[in-house]
N, C-alpha and C positions, 0 to 999 in steps of 0.2 A: 506290412506289405512292402515288397521291394519297390524301389524308385521307378524302375522301368515298367513294372506292372501297373503302378499308379498312373504313369504317363499314358500308357496304352489305354487304360480304363477311362481316363479323362478324355482322351481323344475320341474314343468310341461314344462316350456320353454326348460330346459336342456334335458328332456326326448324326446321332440319333435325333437330337433336338432339331438340327438343321433339316433332316428329312421330314420330321413332324410339321415343321413350318411350311415346307414346300407342299406337302400333302394337303394341309389346311388351305393354303392359297389356291391350289388347283381345284379343290372341292367347292370353294366358295367364289370362284372368279366370275360366275354369272349372277351372283347375288347382288341385287341393287344396293348401292351404298357401301359395299364391302371394300375395306382398305387392306391390302396385303401387308403381311408382317415381314420384317427383315431381322436377321440375327446379327448382332455385332459381336466381335470377339470379346470385347470388354464385358458384355452381358454374360457370356459363358464363364468368364473368370469370376465374376461376382457370384454367379450361381454355384460354381464349384467350391467356393469357400464355405458356403453354408452347410 
């Protein structure tokens, strides 16, 4: 795969994960005891290596 394609795919994967986290936080914000999740860039890097 070309380097530019890999970079774009990696970015898209990170954005999708970020949207999943936001959707989960919004869906559960009224749940008692729910703690929202945050995504750190370093977490995305570790996940993309696997």
